[in-house]
Biopython code that builds the backbone (N, CA, C, O; Angstrom):
import numpy as np
from Bio.PDB.StructureBuilder import StructureBuilder

atoms = [
    (1, "MET", "N", (17.027, -11.380, -8.583)),
    (1, "MET", "CA", (16.708, -10.013, -8.131)),
    (1, "MET", "C", (15.190, -9.797, -8.258)),
    (1, "MET", "O", (14.565, -10.232, -9.225)),
    (2, "ALA", "N", (14.635, -9.137, -7.287)),
    (2, "ALA", "CA", (13.200, -8.894, -7.289)),
    (2, "ALA", "C", (12.785, -7.908, -8.333)),
    (2, "ALA", "O", (13.609, -7.161, -8.861)),
    (3, "SER", "N", (11.511, -7.898, -8.635)),
    (3, "SER", "CA", (11.005, -7.037, -9.744)),
    (3, "SER", "C", (10.036, -6.037, -9.153)),
    (3, "SER", "O", (9.503, -6.207, -8.056)),
    (4, "ILE", "N", (9.832, -4.985, -9.932)),
    (4, "ILE", "CA", (8.831, -3.994, -9.592)),
    (4, "ILE", "C", (7.423, -4.316, -10.036)),
    (4, "ILE", "O", (6.456, -3.628, -9.710)),
    (5, "LEU", "N", (7.352, -5.396, -10.797)),
    (5, "LEU", "CA", (6.041, -5.836, -11.358)),
    (5, "LEU", "C", (4.972, -6.127, -10.293)),
    (5, "LEU", "O", (3.811, -5.791, -10.527)),
    (6, "PRO", "N", (5.292, -6.734, -9.137)),
    (6, "PRO", "CA", (4.233, -6.932, -8.146)),
    (6, "PRO", "C", (3.644, -5.629, -7.664)),
    (6, "PRO", "O", (2.471, -5.605, -7.291)),
    (7, "VAL", "N", (4.397, -4.544, -7.652)),
    (7, "VAL", "CA", (3.830, -3.255, -7.199)),
    (7, "VAL", "C", (2.720, -2.808, -8.192)),
    (7, "VAL", "O", (1.661, -2.343, -7.771)),
    (8, "PHE", "N", (2.967, -2.949, -9.455)),
    (8, "PHE", "CA", (1.957, -2.560, -10.450)),
    (8, "PHE", "C", (0.803, -3.538, -10.505)),
    (8, "PHE", "O", (-0.343, -3.146, -10.726)),
    (9, "PHE", "N", (1.110, -4.834, -10.302)),
    (9, "PHE", "CA", (0.009, -5.864, -10.261)),
    (9, "PHE", "C", (-0.942, -5.572, -9.088)),
    (9, "PHE", "O", (-2.162, -5.564, -9.253)),
    (10, "VAL", "N", (-0.369, -5.335, -7.919)),
    (10, "VAL", "CA", (-1.242, -5.071, -6.750)),
    (10, "VAL", "C", (-1.951, -3.749, -6.950)),
    (10, "VAL", "O", (-3.087, -3.598, -6.502)),
    (11, "LEU", "N", (-1.323, -2.784, -7.607)),
    (11, "LEU", "CA", (-1.948, -1.497, -7.836)),
    (11, "LEU", "C", (-3.227, -1.674, -8.720)),
    (11, "LEU", "O", (-4.250, -1.037, -8.470)),
    (12, "VAL", "N", (-3.147, -2.509, -9.704)),
    (12, "VAL", "CA", (-4.296, -2.849, -10.573)),
    (12, "VAL", "C", (-5.412, -3.485, -9.729)),
    (12, "VAL", "O", (-6.587, -3.142, -9.861)),
    (13, "ILE", "N", (-5.006, -4.421, -8.859)),
    (13, "ILE", "CA", (-6.052, -5.072, -8.016)),
    (13, "ILE", "C", (-6.710, -4.087, -7.097)),
    (13, "ILE", "O", (-7.930, -4.124, -6.934)),
    (14, "ILE", "N", (-5.919, -3.174, -6.467)),
    (14, "ILE", "CA", (-6.483, -2.179, -5.573)),
    (14, "ILE", "C", (-7.394, -1.226, -6.338)),
    (14, "ILE", "O", (-8.458, -0.840, -5.853)),
    (15, "ALA", "N", (-6.964, -0.853, -7.535)),
    (15, "ALA", "CA", (-7.807, 0.043, -8.338)),
    (15, "ALA", "C", (-9.162, -0.612, -8.643)),
    (15, "ALA", "O", (-10.202, 0.046, -8.597)),
    (16, "ALA", "N", (-9.137, -1.891, -8.948)),
    (16, "ALA", "CA", (-10.347, -2.614, -9.181)),
    (16, "ALA", "C", (-11.227, -2.736, -7.959)),
    (16, "ALA", "O", (-12.450, -2.645, -8.059)),
    (17, "LEU", "N", (-10.626, -2.939, -6.824)),
    (17, "LEU", "CA", (-11.376, -2.978, -5.558)),
    (17, "LEU", "C", (-11.975, -1.592, -5.209)),
    (17, "LEU", "O", (-13.084, -1.499, -4.681)),
    (18, "MET", "N", (-11.225, -0.537, -5.513)),
    (18, "MET", "CA", (-11.701, 0.800, -5.279)),
    (18, "MET", "C", (-12.907, 1.122, -6.189)),
    (18, "MET", "O", (-13.872, 1.753, -5.757)),
    (19, "THR", "N", (-12.831, 0.690, -7.409)),
    (19, "THR", "CA", (-13.971, 0.873, -8.336)),
    (19, "THR", "C", (-15.170, 0.074, -7.899)),
    (19, "THR", "O", (-16.304, 0.548, -7.980)),
    (20, "ALA", "N", (-14.926, -1.151, -7.430)),
    (20, "ALA", "CA", (-16.038, -1.973, -6.898)),
    (20, "ALA", "C", (-16.661, -1.265, -5.650)),
    (20, "ALA", "O", (-17.878, -1.207, -5.476)),
    (21, "ALA", "N", (-15.771, -0.749, -4.825)),
    (21, "ALA", "CA", (-16.332, -0.051, -3.624)),
    (21, "ALA", "C", (-17.152, 1.168, -4.019)),
    (21, "ALA", "O", (-18.168, 1.449, -3.385)),
    (22, "ALA", "N", (-16.746, 1.881, -5.025)),
    (22, "ALA", "CA", (-17.456, 3.053, -5.438)),
    (22, "ALA", "C", (-18.816, 2.705, -6.109)),
    (22, "ALA", "O", (-19.798, 3.435, -5.977)),
    (23, "LEU", "N", (-18.828, 1.574, -6.824)),
    (23, "LEU", "CA", (-20.013, 1.194, -7.615)),
    (23, "LEU", "C", (-21.072, 0.441, -6.776)),
    (23, "LEU", "O", (-22.276, 0.635, -6.947)),
    (24, "PHE", "N", (-20.586, -0.418, -5.871)),
    (24, "PHE", "CA", (-21.514, -1.395, -5.284)),
    (24, "PHE", "C", (-21.838, -1.149, -3.844)),
    (24, "PHE", "O", (-22.349, -2.052, -3.183)),
    (25, "VAL", "N", (-21.571, 0.030, -3.315)),
    (25, "VAL", "CA", (-22.000, 0.390, -1.988)),
    (25, "VAL", "C", (-23.535, 0.680, -2.052)),
    (25, "VAL", "O", (-24.006, 1.459, -2.881)),
    (26, "PRO", "N", (-24.265, 0.031, -1.159)),
    (26, "PRO", "CA", (-25.735, 0.225, -1.219)),
    (26, "PRO", "C", (-26.131, 1.682, -0.922)),
    (26, "PRO", "O", (-25.434, 2.403, -0.207)),
    (27, "LYS", "N", (-27.271, 2.086, -1.495)),
    (27, "LYS", "CA", (-27.782, 3.422, -1.297)),
    (27, "LYS", "C", (-28.226, 3.614, 0.149)),
    (27, "LYS", "O", (-28.755, 2.702, 0.784)),
    (28, "GLY", "N", (-28.002, 4.798, 0.641)),
    (28, "GLY", "CA", (-28.434, 5.098, 1.983)),
    (28, "GLY", "C", (-27.896, 6.495, 2.362)),
    (28, "GLY", "O", (-27.210, 7.142, 1.571)),
    (29, "PRO", "N", (-28.224, 6.943, 3.589)),
    (29, "PRO", "CA", (-27.818, 8.272, 3.982)),
    (29, "PRO", "C", (-26.278, 8.422, 4.181)),
    (29, "PRO", "O", (-25.738, 9.526, 4.113)),
    (30, "ASN", "N", (-25.610, 7.303, 4.422)),
    (30, "ASN", "CA", (-24.134, 7.390, 4.677)),
    (30, "ASN", "C", (-23.346, 6.794, 3.522)),
    (30, "ASN", "O", (-22.223, 6.331, 3.722)),
    (31, "ARG", "N", (-23.892, 6.793, 2.353)),
    (31, "ARG", "CA", (-23.200, 6.136, 1.201)),
    (31, "ARG", "C", (-21.858, 6.738, 0.926)),
    (31, "ARG", "O", (-20.884, 6.010, 0.732)),
    (32, "GLU", "N", (-21.773, 8.078, 0.904)),
    (32, "GLU", "CA", (-20.483, 8.747, 0.630)),
    (32, "GLU", "C", (-19.449, 8.476, 1.669)),
    (32, "GLU", "O", (-18.267, 8.325, 1.362)),
    (33, "VAL", "N", (-19.901, 8.412, 2.944)),
    (33, "VAL", "CA", (-18.986, 8.175, 4.061)),
    (33, "VAL", "C", (-18.425, 6.723, 3.963)),
    (33, "VAL", "O", (-17.226, 6.521, 4.154)),
    (34, "ILE", "N", (-19.246, 5.763, 3.680)),
    (34, "ILE", "CA", (-18.795, 4.371, 3.548)),
    (34, "ILE", "C", (-17.890, 4.239, 2.349)),
    (34, "ILE", "O", (-16.837, 3.607, 2.435)),
    (35, "ARG", "N", (-18.269, 4.812, 1.257)),
    (35, "ARG", "CA", (-17.415, 4.812, 0.030)),
    (35, "ARG", "C", (-16.070, 5.411, 0.286)),
    (35, "ARG", "O", (-15.051, 4.823, -0.077)),
    (36, "THR", "N", (-16.037, 6.572, 0.906)),
    (36, "THR", "CA", (-14.779, 7.266, 1.166)),
    (36, "THR", "C", (-13.932, 6.445, 2.164)),
    (36, "THR", "O", (-12.724, 6.303, 1.972)),
    (37, "GLY", "N", (-14.538, 5.923, 3.191)),
    (37, "GLY", "CA", (-13.844, 5.097, 4.162)),
    (37, "GLY", "C", (-13.194, 3.871, 3.550)),
    (37, "GLY", "O", (-12.042, 3.554, 3.846)),
    (38, "LEU", "N", (-13.928, 3.192, 2.705)),
    (38, "LEU", "CA", (-13.407, 2.002, 2.009)),
    (38, "LEU", "C", (-12.196, 2.364, 1.087)),
    (38, "LEU", "O", (-11.165, 1.691, 1.081)),
    (39, "MET", "N", (-12.380, 3.424, 0.343)),
    (39, "MET", "CA", (-11.283, 3.832, -0.579)),
    (39, "MET", "C", (-10.058, 4.290, 0.130)),
    (39, "MET", "O", (-8.944, 3.974, -0.286)),
    (40, "ILE", "N", (-10.228, 5.012, 1.170)),
    (40, "ILE", "CA", (-9.040, 5.488, 1.960)),
    (40, "ILE", "C", (-8.380, 4.309, 2.639)),
    (40, "ILE", "O", (-7.152, 4.257, 2.712)),
    (41, "ALA", "N", (-9.162, 3.350, 3.144)),
    (41, "ALA", "CA", (-8.539, 2.172, 3.749)),
    (41, "ALA", "C", (-7.768, 1.317, 2.756)),
    (41, "ALA", "O", (-6.690, 0.809, 3.061)),
    (42, "LEU", "N", (-8.339, 1.163, 1.554)),
    (42, "LEU", "CA", (-7.616, 0.414, 0.481)),
    (42, "LEU", "C", (-6.342, 1.154, 0.073)),
    (42, "LEU", "O", (-5.291, 0.541, -0.114)),
    (43, "ALA", "N", (-6.449, 2.488, -0.065)),
    (43, "ALA", "CA", (-5.246, 3.228, -0.465)),
    (43, "ALA", "C", (-4.128, 3.180, 0.619)),
    (43, "ALA", "O", (-2.944, 3.052, 0.307)),
    (44, "ALA", "N", (-4.542, 3.285, 1.865)),
    (44, "ALA", "CA", (-3.578, 3.198, 2.951)),
    (44, "ALA", "C", (-2.939, 1.865, 3.076)),
    (44, "ALA", "O", (-1.736, 1.789, 3.327)),
    (45, "CYS", "N", (-3.698, 0.777, 2.910)),
    (45, "CYS", "CA", (-3.167, -0.562, 2.945)),
    (45, "CYS", "C", (-2.161, -0.783, 1.807)),
    (45, "CYS", "O", (-1.111, -1.393, 2.004)),
    (46, "TYR", "N", (-2.507, -0.269, 0.598)),
    (46, "TYR", "CA", (-1.641, -0.400, -0.540)),
    (46, "TYR", "C", (-0.346, 0.357, -0.328)),
    (46, "TYR", "O", (0.734, -0.181, -0.570)),
    (47, "LEU", "N", (-0.440, 1.590, 0.120)),
    (47, "LEU", "CA", (0.753, 2.360, 0.342)),
    (47, "LEU", "C", (1.702, 1.732, 1.393)),
    (47, "LEU", "O", (2.922, 1.738, 1.229)),
    (48, "MET", "N", (1.106, 1.195, 2.466)),
    (48, "MET", "CA", (1.873, 0.529, 3.478)),
    (48, "MET", "C", (2.595, -0.702, 2.954)),
    (48, "MET", "O", (3.776, -0.916, 3.228)),
    (49, "TRP", "N", (1.845, -1.523, 2.179)),
    (49, "TRP", "CA", (2.445, -2.666, 1.558)),
    (49, "TRP", "C", (3.560, -2.305, 0.609)),
    (49, "TRP", "O", (4.626, -2.920, 0.628)),
    (50, "MET", "N", (3.311, -1.280, -0.246)),
    (50, "MET", "CA", (4.267, -0.869, -1.240)),
    (50, "MET", "C", (5.565, -0.329, -0.607)),
    (50, "MET", "O", (6.660, -0.633, -1.080)),
    (51, "VAL", "N", (5.440, 0.437, 0.417)),
    (51, "VAL", "CA", (6.626, 0.992, 1.086)),
    (51, "VAL", "C", (7.442, -0.158, 1.730)),
    (51, "VAL", "O", (8.672, -0.169, 1.677)),
    (52, "THR", "N", (6.733, -1.102, 2.327)),
    (52, "THR", "CA", (7.438, -2.237, 2.926)),
    (52, "THR", "C", (8.151, -3.055, 1.857)),
    (52, "THR", "O", (9.307, -3.440, 2.031)),
    (53, "TYR", "N", (7.471, -3.316, 0.767)),
    (53, "TYR", "CA", (8.002, -4.090, -0.297)),
    (53, "TYR", "C", (9.248, -3.443, -0.918)),
    (53, "TYR", "O", (10.265, -4.096, -1.150)),
    (54, "MET", "N", (9.129, -2.135, -1.179)),
    (54, "MET", "CA", (10.227, -1.410, -1.781)),
    (54, "MET", "C", (11.408, -1.306, -0.836)),
    (54, "MET", "O", (12.555, -1.343, -1.281)),
    (55, "ALA", "N", (11.154, -1.177, 0.463)),
    (55, "ALA", "CA", (12.213, -1.159, 1.437)),
    (55, "ALA", "C", (12.974, -2.465, 1.502)),
    (55, "ALA", "O", (14.163, -2.484, 1.821)),
    (56, "GLN", "N", (12.285, -3.569, 1.196)),
    (56, "GLN", "CA", (12.945, -4.845, 1.204)),
    (56, "GLN", "C", (13.741, -5.059, -0.094)),
    (56, "GLN", "O", (14.697, -5.834, -0.110)),
    (57, "LEU", "N", (13.349, -4.369, -1.189)),
    (57, "LEU", "CA", (14.089, -4.479, -2.411)),
    (57, "LEU", "C", (15.473, -3.817, -2.293)),
    (57, "LEU", "O", (16.461, -4.322, -2.825)),
    (58, "HIS", "N", (15.520, -2.699, -1.599)),
    (58, "HIS", "CA", (16.741, -1.934, -1.415)),
    (58, "HIS", "C", (16.928, -1.619, 0.037)),
    (58, "HIS", "O", (16.649, -0.494, 0.450)),
    (59, "PRO", "N", (17.392, -2.567, 0.845)),
    (59, "PRO", "CA", (17.522, -2.323, 2.269)),
    (59, "PRO", "C", (18.639, -1.335, 2.591)),
    (59, "PRO", "O", (19.569, -1.164, 1.802)),
    (60, "LEU", "N", (18.547, -0.687, 3.745)),
    (60, "LEU", "CA", (19.603, 0.224, 4.186)),
    (60, "LEU", "C", (20.835, -0.564, 4.536)),
    (60, "LEU", "O", (20.741, -1.713, 4.966)),
    (61, "VAL", "N", (21.992, 0.042, 4.359)),
    (61, "VAL", "CA", (23.228, -0.597, 4.731)),
    (61, "VAL", "C", (23.298, -0.651, 6.272)),
    (61, "VAL", "O", (23.007, 0.330, 6.956)),
    (62, "SER", "N", (23.689, -1.816, 6.787)),
    (62, "SER", "CA", (23.709, -1.944, 8.251)),
    (62, "SER", "C", (24.872, -1.117, 8.791)),
    (62, "SER", "O", (25.896, -0.968, 8.124)),
    (63, "PRO", "N", (24.714, -0.584, 9.987)),
    (63, "PRO", "CA", (25.760, 0.235, 10.555)),
    (63, "PRO", "C", (26.990, -0.638, 10.954)),
    (63, "PRO", "O", (26.849, -1.803, 11.324)),
    (64, "THR", "N", (28.171, -0.039, 10.865)),
    (64, "THR", "CA", (29.381, -0.747, 11.224)),
    (64, "THR", "C", (29.931, -0.175, 12.565)),
    (64, "THR", "O", (29.804, 1.013, 12.862)),
    (65, "LYS", "N", (30.513, -1.040, 13.310)),
    (65, "LYS", "CA", (31.040, -0.686, 14.631)),
    (65, "LYS", "C", (32.439, -0.160, 14.480)),
    (65, "LYS", "O", (33.283, -0.767, 13.821)),
    (66, "SER", "N", (32.675, 0.964, 15.091)),
    (66, "SER", "CA", (34.021, 1.587, 15.010)),
    (66, "SER", "C", (34.885, 1.040, 16.176)),
    (66, "SER", "O", (34.447, 0.923, 17.320)),
    (67, "VAL", "N", (36.109, 0.724, 15.812)),
    (67, "VAL", "CA", (37.068, 0.201, 16.825)),
    (67, "VAL", "C", (37.538, 1.329, 17.750)),
    (67, "VAL", "O", (37.840, 1.078, 18.916)),
    (68, "LYS", "N", (37.604, 2.566, 17.249)),
    (68, "LYS", "CA", (38.124, 3.669, 18.013)),
    (68, "LYS", "C", (37.160, 4.033, 19.234)),
    (68, "LYS", "O", (37.594, 4.496, 20.289)),
    (69, "ALA", "N", (35.878, 3.792, 19.003)),
    (69, "ALA", "CA", (34.923, 4.189, 20.038)),
    (69, "ALA", "C", (35.021, 3.329, 21.305)),
    (69, "ALA", "O", (34.539, 3.740, 22.360)),
    (70, "GLU", "N", (35.596, 2.224, 21.223)),
    (70, "GLU", "CA", (35.686, 1.324, 22.402)),
    (70, "GLU", "C", (36.795, 1.650, 23.274)),
    (70, "GLU", "O", (36.995, 0.989, 24.293)),
]
sb = StructureBuilder()
sb.init_structure("model")
sb.init_model(0)
sb.init_chain("A")
sb.init_seg("    ")
for serial, (resi, resn, name, xyz) in enumerate(atoms, 1):
    if name == "N":
        sb.init_residue(resn, " ", resi, " ")
    sb.init_atom(name, np.array(xyz, "f"), 0.0, 1.0, " ", f" {name:<3s}", serial, name[0])
structure = sb.get_structure()
């Protein structure tokens, strides 16, 4: 059975990347825009991955075909 640990492991990696994006963006007139764009992109990628991973852990029950409908 799959574990929830990869979700937390990837969350730690994404948090580290967000911290690096906040600290190491070069100074300039668009620093806040670049920083915000990187952080939102990382958060969106993580959320998409997490939702897909969690959906595979507990898939929906496949529909059954009714004999009466035919």
